[in-house]
C-alpha positions as a Markdown table, in Angstrom:
| # | Residue | x | y | z |
|---|---|---|---|---|
| 1 | Met | 3.1 | 21.0 | -5.4 |
| 2 | Thr | 5.5 | 18.5 | -7.2 |
| 3 | Ala | 5.4 | 15.0 | -6.1 |
| 4 | Ser | 8.8 | 13.5 | -6.4 |
| 5 | Gly | 12.2 | 14.4 | -5.3 |
| 6 | Ser | 13.5 | 15.2 | -1.8 |
| 7 | His | 14.3 | 18.7 | -1.1 |
| 8 | Ser | 14.9 | 20.7 | 2.2 |
| 9 | Thr | 16.3 | 24.1 | 3.1 |
| 10 | Ala | 18.3 | 24.7 | 6.0 |
| 11 | Gly | 18.4 | 28.0 | 7.9 |
| 12 | Thr | 21.2 | 29.3 | 9.7 |
| 13 | Ala | 20.7 | 27.5 | 13.2 |
| 14 | Thr | 20.9 | 24.1 | 12.0 |
| 15 | Ser | 24.8 | 23.6 | 12.8 |
| 16 | Ser | 24.5 | 24.6 | 16.5 |
| 17 | Leu | 21.2 | 22.9 | 17.2 |
| 18 | His | 21.4 | 19.8 | 15.2 |
| 19 | Gly | 19.3 | 17.1 | 16.6 |
| 20 | Ser | 17.8 | 19.3 | 19.4 |
| 21 | Cys | 14.6 | 20.5 | 17.3 |
| 22 | Pro | 11.6 | 18.1 | 16.8 |
| 23 | Pro | 9.7 | 17.9 | 13.8 |
| 24 | Ile | 6.9 | 20.3 | 13.8 |
| 25 | Ser | 3.8 | 19.0 | 11.5 |
| 26 | Asp | 0.4 | 20.1 | 11.4 |
| 27 | Pro | -1.9 | 17.5 | 9.7 |
| 28 | Asn | -5.0 | 19.8 | 9.5 |
| 29 | Arg | -2.7 | 22.6 | 7.3 |
| 30 | Ser | -0.6 | 21.9 | 4.3 |
| 31 | Tyr | 2.7 | 23.2 | 3.7 |
| 32 | Asp | 1.0 | 25.4 | 0.9 |
| 33 | His | -1.5 | 26.8 | 3.4 |
| 34 | Leu | 1.0 | 27.7 | 6.0 |
| 35 | Leu | 4.3 | 28.6 | 4.0 |
| 36 | Gly | 3.4 | 28.7 | 0.5 |
| 37 | Phe | 3.5 | 32.5 | 0.3 |
| 38 | Ala | 6.8 | 32.7 | 2.8 |
| 39 | Gly | 9.4 | 32.8 | 0.0 |
| 40 | Ile | 11.8 | 30.8 | 2.2 |
| 41 | Ser | 15.6 | 30.8 | 0.9 |
| 42 | Gly | 18.5 | 29.2 | 2.5 |
| 43 | Thr | 20.9 | 26.3 | 2.0 |
| 44 | Asp | 20.0 | 23.1 | 0.3 |
| 45 | Ala | 20.9 | 20.3 | 3.1 |
| 46 | Ala | 21.9 | 17.9 | 0.3 |
| 47 | Thr | 24.1 | 20.0 | -1.8 |
| 48 | Gly | 24.9 | 23.0 | 0.3 |
| 49 | Gln | 24.1 | 25.2 | -2.4 |
| 50 | Pro | 21.8 | 28.2 | -2.2 |
| 51 | Thr | 18.1 | 27.4 | -2.7 |
| 52 | Thr | 14.5 | 28.8 | -2.5 |
| 53 | Ala | 12.0 | 26.4 | -0.8 |
| 54 | Asp | 9.1 | 25.7 | -3.0 |
| 55 | Gly | 6.2 | 28.1 | -2.9 |
| 56 | Leu | 3.0 | 29.4 | -4.5 |
| 57 | Thr | 2.8 | 31.4 | -7.7 |
| 58 | Gly | -0.8 | 32.2 | -7.5 |
| 59 | Ala | -1.7 | 30.4 | -10.7 |
| 60 | Glu | -2.6 | 27.0 | -8.3 |
| 61 | Phe | -5.9 | 26.1 | -8.4 |
| 62 | Asn | -9.0 | 23.3 | -7.5 |
| 63 | Cys | -12.3 | 23.3 | -9.2 |
| 64 | Phe | -15.4 | 23.4 | -7.4 |
| 65 | Ala | -18.9 | 23.7 | -8.8 |
| 66 | Gly | -17.4 | 23.9 | -12.4 |
| 67 | Glu | -15.2 | 27.0 | -11.5 |
| 68 | Arg | -11.5 | 27.2 | -10.8 |
| 69 | Val | -10.8 | 28.4 | -7.4 |
| 70 | Phe | -7.2 | 29.8 | -7.3 |
| 71 | Val | -4.9 | 30.0 | -4.2 |
| 72 | Ser | -5.0 | 33.3 | -2.7 |
| 73 | Arg | -3.3 | 35.1 | 0.4 |
| 74 | Gly | -5.5 | 35.8 | 3.3 |
| 75 | Ala | -6.5 | 32.7 | 5.3 |
| 76 | Pro | -8.8 | 33.3 | 8.1 |
| 77 | Asp | -7.2 | 32.2 | 11.5 |
| 78 | Val | -9.9 | 29.7 | 12.1 |
| 79 | Thr | -11.2 | 27.4 | 9.2 |
| 80 | Val | -13.2 | 24.4 | 8.7 |
| 81 | Ala | -10.9 | 21.4 | 8.5 |
| 82 | Pro | -11.3 | 19.1 | 5.7 |
| 83 | Gly | -12.2 | 15.4 | 6.4 |
| 84 | Arg | -9.2 | 13.3 | 7.6 |
| 85 | Asp | -10.4 | 9.7 | 7.0 |
| 86 | Phe | -9.4 | 7.6 | 4.0 |
| 87 | Pro | -12.2 | 8.2 | 1.7 |
| 88 | Asp | -11.7 | 12.0 | 2.5 |
| 89 | Ala | -8.0 | 12.0 | 1.6 |
| 90 | Leu | -8.7 | 9.8 | -1.6 |
| 91 | Ala | -11.1 | 12.6 | -2.8 |
| 92 | Gln | -8.7 | 15.4 | -1.9 |
| 93 | Leu | -6.0 | 13.7 | -4.0 |
| 94 | Cys | -7.6 | 12.0 | -6.6 |
| 95 | Gly | -10.8 | 14.2 | -7.2 |
| 96 | Pro | -14.6 | 13.8 | -5.8 |
| 97 | Asn | -15.5 | 11.0 | -8.1 |
| 98 | Ala | -12.1 | 8.6 | -7.4 |
| 99 | Arg | -12.8 | 5.4 | -6.1 |
| 100 | Tyr | -10.3 | 2.8 | -4.5 |
| 101 | Pro | -11.2 | -0.9 | -5.1 |
| 102 | Ser | -10.0 | -2.7 | -2.0 |
| 103 | Gly | -6.6 | -4.2 | -2.9 |
| 104 | Gly | -6.5 | -2.5 | -6.0 |
| 105 | Pro | -4.1 | 0.1 | -7.4 |
| 106 | Tyr | -4.5 | 3.6 | -5.9 |
| 107 | Pro | -6.0 | 6.1 | -8.7 |
| 108 | Glu | -3.7 | 8.8 | -10.2 |
| 109 | Val | -3.0 | 11.6 | -7.6 |
| 110 | Asn | -3.6 | 14.9 | -9.1 |
| 111 | Asn | -4.7 | 17.0 | -6.2 |
| 112 | Thr | -8.0 | 18.1 | -7.7 |
| 113 | Gly | -10.6 | 17.2 | -4.8 |
| 114 | Phe | -9.4 | 19.8 | -1.9 |
| 115 | Ala | -12.4 | 22.3 | -2.7 |
| 116 | Ala | -15.0 | 20.0 | -3.4 |
| 117 | Ser | -14.3 | 17.9 | 0.0 |
| 118 | Leu | -14.6 | 21.0 | 2.1 |
| 119 | Gly | -17.6 | 22.2 | -0.1 |
| 120 | Ser | -16.0 | 25.5 | -0.8 |
| 121 | Gly | -13.0 | 27.3 | -2.0 |
| 122 | Glu | -12.3 | 28.6 | 1.4 |
| 123 | Ile | -9.6 | 25.9 | 1.5 |
| 124 | Met | -7.4 | 27.3 | -1.1 |
| 125 | Arg | -6.7 | 30.5 | 0.9 |
| 126 | Cys | -3.3 | 30.5 | 2.3 |
| 127 | Phe | -1.9 | 32.5 | 5.3 |
| 128 | Lys | 0.2 | 35.8 | 4.6 |
| 129 | Pro | 3.8 | 35.3 | 5.8 |
| 130 | Glu | 3.4 | 38.3 | 8.1 |
| 131 | His | 0.4 | 36.5 | 9.9 |
| 132 | Leu | 2.5 | 33.8 | 10.8 |
| 133 | Pro | 5.7 | 35.4 | 12.3 |
| 134 | Ile | 6.9 | 32.5 | 14.8 |
| 135 | Leu | 6.2 | 29.7 | 12.2 |
| 136 | Lys | 8.1 | 31.7 | 9.3 |
| 137 | Thr | 11.1 | 32.4 | 11.7 |
| 138 | Leu | 11.2 | 28.7 | 12.7 |
| 139 | Ala | 11.2 | 27.7 | 9.1 |
| 140 | Cys | 14.0 | 30.2 | 8.0 |
| 141 | Glu | 16.3 | 29.6 | 10.7 |
| 142 | Phe | 16.0 | 25.6 | 10.9 |
| 143 | Ala | 14.9 | 23.3 | 8.1 |
| 144 | Val | 11.8 | 23.1 | 6.1 |
| 145 | Cys | 11.0 | 19.9 | 4.1 |
| 146 | Asp | 8.9 | 21.4 | 1.2 |
| 147 | Arg | 8.8 | 17.9 | -0.7 |
| 148 | Trp | 7.9 | 15.6 | 2.2 |
| 149 | Phe | 4.6 | 13.9 | 1.4 |
| 150 | Cys | 2.9 | 11.5 | 3.8 |
| 151 | Ser | 3.7 | 7.9 | 3.9 |
| 152 | Met | 0.4 | 6.7 | 2.9 |
| 153 | Pro | -2.3 | 8.7 | 1.2 |
| 154 | Gly | -4.9 | 8.5 | 3.9 |
| 155 | Pro | -5.8 | 9.6 | 7.4 |
| 156 | Thr | -4.0 | 11.6 | 10.1 |
| 157 | Glu | -3.1 | 8.9 | 12.8 |
| 158 | Pro | -1.2 | 6.4 | 10.6 |
| 159 | Asn | 0.9 | 9.2 | 9.1 |
| 160 | Arg | 1.7 | 10.6 | 12.3 |
| 161 | Tyr | 2.8 | 7.1 | 13.4 |
| 162 | Phe | 5.2 | 7.2 | 10.3 |
| 163 | Leu | 6.6 | 10.4 | 11.2 |
| 164 | His | 7.3 | 9.6 | 14.6 |
| 165 | Ala | 7.9 | 5.7 | 14.4 |
| 166 | Ala | 8.5 | 4.8 | 10.9 |
| 167 | Ser | 5.6 | 2.4 | 10.9 |
| 168 | Ser | 1.8 | 2.9 | 11.1 |
| 169 | Ala | 1.5 | -0.1 | 13.5 |
| 170 | Asp | -0.4 | -1.8 | 10.5 |
| 171 | Tyr | -3.2 | 0.9 | 10.8 |
| 172 | Asp | -4.6 | 2.5 | 7.8 |
| 173 | Glu | -7.3 | 4.4 | 9.5 |
| 174 | Ser | -7.4 | 6.5 | 12.5 |
| 175 | Pro | -7.8 | 4.0 | 15.4 |
| 176 | Leu | -10.5 | 4.5 | 18.0 |
| 177 | Pro | -8.8 | 5.7 | 21.6 |
| 178 | Ala | -9.5 | 1.9 | 22.9 |
| 179 | Lys | -7.3 | 0.5 | 20.1 |
| 180 | Leu | -4.4 | 3.0 | 21.0 |
| 181 | Thr | -4.5 | 1.8 | 24.3 |
| 182 | Glu | -4.4 | -1.8 | 23.6 |
| 183 | Ala | -1.5 | -1.3 | 21.0 |
| 184 | Ser | 0.5 | 0.6 | 23.5 |
| 185 | Thr | 0.3 | -1.8 | 26.3 |
| 186 | Thr | 0.7 | -5.1 | 24.2 |
| 187 | Val | 4.2 | -6.5 | 24.4 |
| 188 | Arg | 5.1 | -7.8 | 20.7 |
| 189 | Pro | 7.8 | -10.5 | 20.4 |
| 190 | Glu | 10.0 | -8.0 | 18.5 |
| 191 | Arg | 10.0 | -5.6 | 21.7 |
| 192 | Glu | 10.6 | -8.4 | 24.2 |
| 193 | His | 14.4 | -8.4 | 23.6 |
| 194 | His | 14.5 | -4.4 | 23.3 |
| 195 | Pro | 13.4 | -2.8 | 26.4 |
| 196 | Thr | 12.7 | 0.9 | 26.4 |
| 197 | Thr | 13.5 | 3.3 | 29.1 |
């Protein structure tokens, strides 16, 4: 749960399949929720040295209803997803009472509002590695970015756009389907000279 730096752990298959594995991301599940207890080790992509991906110790917690709710093993297969809109992300990252004045500075990110945003401590339950064998194998054999954070502290769609296109297309909220259709069919001046196939 560190908030700085760049760190990726490469598995054994990256050299033979470099460039052929698309990014896998799940906007409704955090790295900790899926791989926090996986104990992944491999080679640091930047230094070539042995490393271990960031993981959970069991001491991490969120507060809910005045009580500490610690991370634990044993997430259910289906759970209620936390809210994905800008106010939800603000509360999850900065606490349930955080406010963001339009145009002002973003509040301190302290990751204290996840349990409160869901209304229970269930969100602090993480998968056991043996319950996600395919995902763990992919993470061990390819690459894991364990300190890769969203491009903007906000909703799913703009961050998905950043992941695949390095831009949110000026969206800071998840657009309605009609807006997506409009954006995908509008020719922008900078695109006229660079047609895509």
